[in-house]
C-alpha positions as CSV (number, residue, x, y, z in Angstrom):
1,M,148.4,118.0,6.3
2,D,147.4,120.4,9.0
3,K,150.0,121.1,11.6
4,S,147.7,122.5,14.4
5,S,148.6,121.0,17.9
6,R,144.7,121.2,18.6
7,L,144.3,117.5,18.3
8,S,140.9,117.0,19.3
9,G,140.2,113.2,20.4
10,F,143.8,112.3,20.5
11,Y,143.2,110.5,23.5
12,K,141.0,108.3,21.8
13,L,143.3,106.8,19.6
14,S,145.0,103.8,19.9
15,L,148.9,104.0,20.5
16,A,149.9,103.2,16.9
17,E,147.2,105.3,15.5
18,R,148.9,108.2,17.7
19,I,152.2,107.5,16.8
20,D,150.8,107.3,12.8
21,L,149.6,110.6,13.6
22,L,152.7,112.1,14.8
23,E,154.6,110.9,12.0
24,Q,152.7,112.4,9.5
25,M,152.4,115.9,11.2
26,A,156.3,116.3,12.0
27,D,157.6,114.2,8.9
28,L,159.3,111.4,11.2
29,T,161.2,109.0,9.7
30,D,160.2,105.1,10.3
31,E,163.2,105.0,12.7
32,E,162.3,108.1,14.5
33,A,158.5,107.2,14.8
34,S,159.8,103.8,16.3
35,A,162.1,105.8,19.0
36,L,159.2,107.8,20.4
37,S,157.0,104.6,20.3
38,G,159.7,102.7,22.3
39,T,160.1,100.1,19.7
40,H,163.4,101.1,19.1
41,G,164.7,103.5,21.9
42,L,167.9,102.9,23.9
43,A,169.2,99.8,24.1
44,A,171.3,98.2,26.5
45,A,174.2,98.0,24.6
46,Q,173.8,101.9,23.9
47,A,173.2,102.7,27.9
48,E,176.5,101.1,28.5
49,H,178.5,103.4,27.0
50,M,176.9,106.0,28.8
51,I,177.2,105.7,32.3
52,E,179.0,103.0,34.5
53,N,178.0,99.5,35.7
54,V,174.9,99.2,32.9
55,V,172.6,96.3,33.9
56,G,169.7,97.4,31.4
57,V,167.5,100.5,30.9
58,F,164.7,101.9,32.7
59,G,161.4,103.1,31.0
60,L,159.2,105.8,31.5
61,P,156.0,106.9,29.7
62,L,156.2,109.4,26.9
63,G,153.1,111.1,26.1
64,I,152.1,114.0,24.0
65,A,150.8,117.7,25.4
66,T,148.6,118.9,22.8
67,N,146.7,122.3,22.2
68,F,150.1,124.6,22.6
69,V,150.5,127.6,20.9
70,V,154.0,129.6,21.8
71,N,154.9,132.6,20.2
72,G,152.1,132.2,17.6
73,R,153.5,128.3,16.3
74,D,151.6,125.4,17.2
75,V,153.7,123.0,19.3
76,L,153.3,119.2,19.8
77,V,155.1,118.4,23.3
78,P,156.7,115.2,24.3
79,M,156.5,114.4,28.2
80,A,158.3,111.7,29.9
81,I,156.9,111.2,33.3
82,E,155.2,108.4,35.4
83,E,152.7,110.6,37.4
84,P,148.9,110.3,35.9
85,S,147.1,113.9,34.8
86,V,150.3,115.5,34.0
87,V,149.9,115.5,30.2
88,A,146.4,115.7,30.3
89,G,146.5,118.9,33.0
90,A,148.7,120.7,30.7
91,S,146.9,119.9,27.4
92,L,143.6,121.3,29.0
93,A,145.5,124.6,30.3
94,A,147.2,124.9,26.8
95,L,143.7,124.7,25.3
96,L,142.4,127.4,27.7
97,V,145.2,129.5,27.2
98,R,144.8,129.1,23.2
99,E,141.5,130.8,23.5
100,G,143.5,133.6,24.6
101,G,146.1,133.7,21.5
102,G,148.6,131.2,23.1
103,F,151.8,131.7,25.6
104,E,154.0,134.4,24.7
105,A,157.6,133.3,25.3
106,S,161.3,134.8,25.5
107,S,164.8,133.8,26.7
108,D,167.6,135.5,27.3
109,P,171.1,134.3,25.7
110,P,172.7,131.1,26.6
111,L,175.3,132.7,29.4
112,M,176.5,130.1,31.8
113,I,178.8,130.8,34.7
114,G,181.8,129.0,35.9
115,Q,183.4,129.4,39.2
116,I,186.6,128.8,40.1
117,Q,187.7,129.1,44.2
118,V,190.7,130.8,45.2
119,L,192.0,130.2,48.7
120,D,195.4,131.1,50.4
121,V,195.2,134.8,48.7
122,K,197.2,137.3,51.2
123,D,195.6,140.7,49.9
124,L,192.1,140.0,48.5
125,P,191.5,143.3,47.0
126,L,194.7,143.6,45.4
127,A,194.1,139.8,43.7
128,R,191.0,141.0,42.8
129,S,192.1,144.0,41.1
130,D,194.8,141.7,39.2
131,L,192.5,139.3,38.0
132,L,190.3,141.8,36.5
133,A,193.4,143.9,34.9
134,A,194.2,140.4,33.3
135,R,190.3,139.8,32.0
136,E,191.5,139.7,28.3
137,R,194.3,137.6,28.6
138,I,192.0,135.0,31.0
139,L,189.4,135.1,28.3
140,T,191.6,134.5,25.5
141,L,192.6,131.4,27.0
142,A,189.2,130.4,27.7
143,N,188.1,130.7,24.1
144,A,191.4,128.7,22.9
145,Q,190.0,125.6,24.3
146,D,187.2,125.6,22.1
147,P,187.4,127.1,18.8
148,V,184.1,125.4,17.7
149,I,182.0,127.2,19.7
150,V,183.9,130.3,19.6
151,K,183.5,130.4,15.8
152,L,179.4,129.7,16.1
153,G,179.3,132.8,18.2
154,G,179.9,131.5,21.7
155,G,182.5,131.4,24.0
156,A,183.9,133.3,27.1
157,R,182.2,136.8,27.3
158,D,183.2,138.2,30.4
159,L,185.4,137.6,34.1
160,E,183.9,138.6,37.5
161,V,185.6,138.2,41.0
162,R,184.2,138.2,44.3
163,V,185.7,138.8,47.4
164,V,184.2,136.5,50.1
165,E,185.3,138.0,53.4
166,D,184.3,134.8,55.9
167,S,183.2,131.5,55.5
168,P,183.6,128.3,57.6
169,V,187.4,127.9,56.3
170,G,187.9,131.8,56.1
171,A,188.2,134.3,53.5
172,M,188.6,133.5,49.6
173,L,188.0,134.6,46.1
174,V,185.6,133.4,43.9
175,V,186.1,134.1,40.0
176,H,183.2,133.8,37.7
177,L,183.9,132.8,34.0
178,V,180.6,134.2,32.1
179,Y,180.4,131.7,28.8
180,D,177.9,131.6,26.1
181,T,177.2,128.0,25.3
182,R,175.3,128.6,22.0
183,D,172.8,125.7,21.8
184,A,174.7,123.4,24.2
185,M,173.9,123.2,27.8
186,G,177.4,124.1,28.2
187,A,178.7,122.0,31.5
188,N,181.8,120.3,29.3
189,A,182.6,123.8,27.6
190,V,182.7,125.5,30.6
191,N,184.3,123.4,33.0
192,T,187.2,122.5,30.1
193,A,187.9,126.4,30.0
194,L,188.0,126.4,33.9
195,E,190.2,123.6,34.3
196,A,192.7,125.7,31.6
197,V,192.4,128.9,33.1
198,A,192.8,128.0,36.9
199,P,196.6,127.8,36.6
200,L,196.7,131.1,35.5
201,V,194.3,132.4,37.8
202,A,196.4,130.9,40.5
203,E,199.4,132.7,39.4
204,I,198.2,136.1,39.1
205,C,196.3,136.6,42.7
206,G,199.0,134.1,44.2
207,G,196.7,131.8,45.8
208,R,195.3,128.1,45.6
209,T,192.4,127.5,43.3
210,L,190.4,124.4,44.6
211,L,186.8,124.2,43.0
212,R,186.4,124.7,39.2
213,I,183.0,123.7,38.2
214,L,180.1,125.1,36.3
215,S,177.3,126.6,38.5
216,N,173.5,125.4,38.2
217,L,172.1,128.6,39.3
218,A,172.0,129.9,35.5
219,D,170.4,133.3,36.4
220,R,171.9,134.7,33.5
221,R,170.1,132.3,31.5
222,L,166.3,133.0,32.1
223,A,163.5,132.1,30.2
224,R,159.8,133.5,31.0
225,A,156.2,132.9,29.7
226,R,153.1,134.7,29.8
227,C,149.7,134.1,29.6
228,R,146.4,135.8,29.5
229,L,142.8,134.4,29.4
230,P,139.2,135.4,29.9
231,A,138.0,134.4,33.2
232,G,135.0,133.0,31.7
233,S,137.0,130.5,29.7
234,L,137.6,129.1,33.2
235,A,134.3,128.1,34.1
236,H,133.3,124.6,34.4
237,G,130.6,122.3,36.3
238,D,129.4,124.6,39.5
239,F,132.3,127.2,39.4
240,G,131.8,130.3,37.4
241,G,134.8,131.8,35.7
242,E,135.1,134.8,37.6
243,Q,135.1,132.7,40.8
244,V,137.8,130.4,39.6
245,A,140.2,133.3,38.3
246,R,139.7,134.9,41.6
247,S,140.5,131.7,43.7
248,I,143.9,131.1,41.2
249,V,145.0,134.2,42.4
250,E,144.4,133.8,45.9
251,A,145.6,130.6,46.0
252,W,149.3,131.8,44.5
253,A,149.1,134.4,47.0
254,L,150.0,131.8,49.7
255,A,152.8,130.2,47.9
256,T,154.2,133.7,47.9
257,V,154.5,133.9,51.7
258,D,154.4,130.4,52.8
259,P,157.5,128.4,51.8
260,Y,155.2,124.9,52.8
261,R,152.9,125.7,49.9
262,A,155.5,127.4,47.7
263,A,157.5,124.1,47.5
264,T,154.2,122.2,46.4
265,H,153.4,124.9,43.9
266,N,156.5,124.7,42.4
267,K,156.8,121.1,42.4
268,G,153.6,121.5,40.1
269,I,155.1,123.6,37.9
270,M,158.1,121.4,37.3
271,N,156.1,118.5,36.6
272,G,155.5,120.0,33.4
273,I,159.4,121.2,32.8
274,D,160.9,118.1,34.2
275,A,158.8,115.9,31.8
276,V,159.8,117.8,28.5
277,V,163.5,118.2,29.9
278,I,163.9,114.1,30.5
279,A,162.1,114.0,27.1
280,T,164.7,115.7,25.2
281,G,167.7,114.0,27.1
282,N,168.8,117.2,29.0
283,D,169.8,117.5,32.4
284,W,166.3,117.5,34.8
285,R,168.7,117.7,38.0
286,A,170.4,120.7,37.0
287,I,167.0,122.5,36.2
288,E,165.5,121.6,39.5
289,A,168.4,122.9,41.3
290,G,168.5,126.3,39.6
291,A,165.0,126.7,39.7
292,H,164.9,126.2,43.2
293,A,167.7,128.0,44.2
294,Y,166.5,131.1,42.1
295,A,162.9,130.8,43.8
296,A,164.8,131.6,47.3
297,R,167.3,134.3,45.5
298,A,165.6,137.1,47.8
299,G,166.4,135.0,51.1
300,S,163.1,133.3,51.5
301,Y,161.6,130.6,49.4
302,T,158.6,131.8,47.2
303,S,156.8,131.0,44.2
304,L,158.4,130.7,40.7
305,S,155.1,132.0,38.9
306,N,152.8,135.2,39.2
307,W,149.2,135.2,39.0
308,E,147.1,138.3,38.8
309,L,143.8,139.9,37.5
310,D,144.2,142.7,34.9
311,G,142.0,145.8,34.8
312,S,139.8,143.9,32.3
313,G,139.1,141.1,34.5
314,H,141.4,138.6,32.5
315,L,143.7,136.0,34.3
316,V,147.3,136.7,33.6
317,G,150.1,134.4,34.5
318,T,154.0,134.5,34.3
319,L,156.7,132.4,34.8
320,E,160.3,133.0,35.0
321,L,163.3,130.6,36.1
322,P,166.8,129.5,35.1
323,M,166.5,127.4,32.0
324,A,169.9,125.6,30.6
325,V,168.7,123.4,28.2
326,G,170.7,122.3,25.2
327,I,169.6,120.5,21.6
328,V,173.2,119.7,21.0
329,G,175.7,117.3,22.9
330,G,175.2,114.8,25.5
331,A,172.1,112.6,25.5
332,T,170.2,114.9,23.4
333,R,172.3,113.6,20.7
334,S,173.1,110.0,21.7
335,H,169.4,109.2,22.6
336,A,167.3,108.0,19.7
337,T,164.3,109.1,21.4
338,A,165.4,112.1,22.7
339,R,166.5,113.4,19.2
340,A,162.9,112.4,17.7
341,A,161.4,114.4,20.3
342,V,163.4,117.8,19.8
343,K,162.3,117.1,16.1
344,L,158.7,116.9,17.2
345,L,159.0,119.9,19.3
346,G,160.2,121.5,15.8
347,V,162.8,123.8,17.7
348,R,165.9,125.3,16.0
349,T,167.5,126.5,19.0
350,A,168.3,125.9,22.4
351,S,166.9,129.3,23.3
352,E,163.2,128.1,21.6
353,L,163.4,124.9,23.3
354,A,163.5,127.0,26.8
355,Q,160.2,128.8,25.6
356,V,158.4,126.0,25.2
357,I,159.7,124.2,28.4
358,V,158.6,127.2,30.5
359,A,155.1,127.7,28.8
360,V,154.6,124.2,29.5
361,G,155.6,124.7,33.4
362,L,152.9,127.7,33.3
363,A,150.3,125.5,31.8
364,Q,151.2,122.9,34.5
365,N,150.7,125.5,37.4
366,L,147.3,126.7,35.8
367,A,146.0,123.3,35.8
368,A,147.0,122.6,39.0
369,L,145.8,125.9,40.4
370,R,142.5,125.6,38.6
371,A,141.6,121.9,40.0
372,L,142.9,122.7,43.4
373,T,140.7,126.1,43.5
374,S,137.6,124.1,42.2
375,E,136.8,120.6,42.5
376,G,139.9,119.7,44.2
377,I,143.2,118.1,43.2
378,Q,141.9,114.5,43.7
379,Q,138.5,113.9,41.8
380,G,140.5,114.4,38.3
381,H,143.9,112.8,39.6
382,M,142.4,109.7,41.0
383,K,140.5,108.7,38.3
384,L,143.8,108.6,36.2
385,H,145.7,107.1,39.4
386,A,143.2,104.2,39.6
387,R,144.4,102.9,36.2
388,Q,148.2,102.4,38.0
389,V,146.8,101.0,41.1
390,A,144.8,98.7,39.1
391,M,147.6,97.4,37.1
392,A,149.7,97.3,40.3
393,A,147.0,94.6,41.8
394,G,147.8,92.4,38.8
395,A,144.9,93.4,36.3
396,Q,146.0,93.2,32.6
397,G,144.1,94.0,29.4
398,E,140.6,95.0,29.3
399,M,140.4,93.9,32.9
400,I,142.3,97.1,33.9
401,D,139.1,99.3,33.0
402,R,136.7,96.9,34.6
403,V,138.9,97.3,37.9
404,V,139.3,101.0,37.6
405,Q,135.4,101.2,37.1
406,G,134.6,99.4,40.1
407,M,136.9,101.5,42.3
408,L,135.5,104.5,40.9
409,E,132.0,103.4,41.8
410,A,132.9,102.3,45.0
411,K,134.8,106.0,45.6
412,I,137.8,103.6,47.0
413,V,141.2,104.0,45.2
414,R,143.5,101.6,46.9
415,A,145.6,98.7,46.2
416,D,143.3,96.1,48.6
417,K,140.2,97.4,46.8
418,A,141.6,96.8,43.3
419,E,142.8,93.5,44.5
420,D,139.3,92.4,45.9
421,I,137.5,93.7,42.5
422,L,139.7,91.6,40.7
423,K,139.3,88.4,42.6
424,Q,135.6,88.9,42.5
425,L,136.0,89.8,38.5
426,T,138.3,86.7,37.8
427,V,135.9,84.4,39.7
428,R,133.0,85.5,37.8
429,S,135.0,84.9,34.3
């Protein structure tokens, strides 16, 4: 059947109908479809082997963002998130960008940095020189720890040594082991290599090694996305396309100079990114840490994205940030829903996954800026948020929609209003 991500009316289908459609489109097995639906996802017995002191599992809504085209390929994007309007916003933005040819995305080789802190070094410049002279010896030892990843083309690539002249505890060396992790996120491989080479590092420089840990500022492993769309496609309601496009650029400009706005601007980007990272079983905390550190790399916190109008008046958006994700190892393999999500995405490498994720982040940014600069973020968001408020008030089944309608008509979306409406409806019935 048609593999297009342009699924008009997908939101109108029942949950079962959506799962059936995805099963056909992505050639999912019954077990994989069940995992996506939550029928047979992560069981408590499995969770008990993943973390400590397990008492159960915690669910998140899993939605599908439609309309995405990334590097010419249609992609259905699984997103695990509790916040209303995120999946809808990403899908809408992807539809707008689709008219301009979709997203172009690229990513760097999967190079991670492992750090070794070296203290009590008597002669820092000499120790640095000695370590660099022993580069091949150290890399060889690091690669001996994981012959499988080396056979796949990965492993230790380089050694860098930084001299920190001053810190709260005095001077020190920081050794960077640059490591190609292939299709894994790579924390375990890098940390294992660091533990193995730390005694040798201490021996060579005559110091004391302390921290031996991966850095989550993966600035050698960047992913980037770009989109270009005619300003006219942004028109809606009483807002002209050129007006919206210009306003998007003006709103973005505030995020480049004001950290208070940049924090919220980037949070909107991460709404989309985190949701895909979680759905695929990757470490969203590491991605968050790397993204915000990267946003402050020049000494002040600023926007991760860039928006401008080109010579033809088209709106052009770009996004670049560290993207250390994997498709092998960890929860990506042990969690049935994560495995099904990766299969649904149709990605074959960690780099492809990173490219899709950064495209979703750019789409989410476009959706938020478009809403903020036209009808306002609350109008669309509150319509979707009203369902959560109705459910929290105790509404069930068809009563949810009736309570939502009552709040929207009253233009009051609050828990107390939902409770009042529910009581009235219950009395009438």
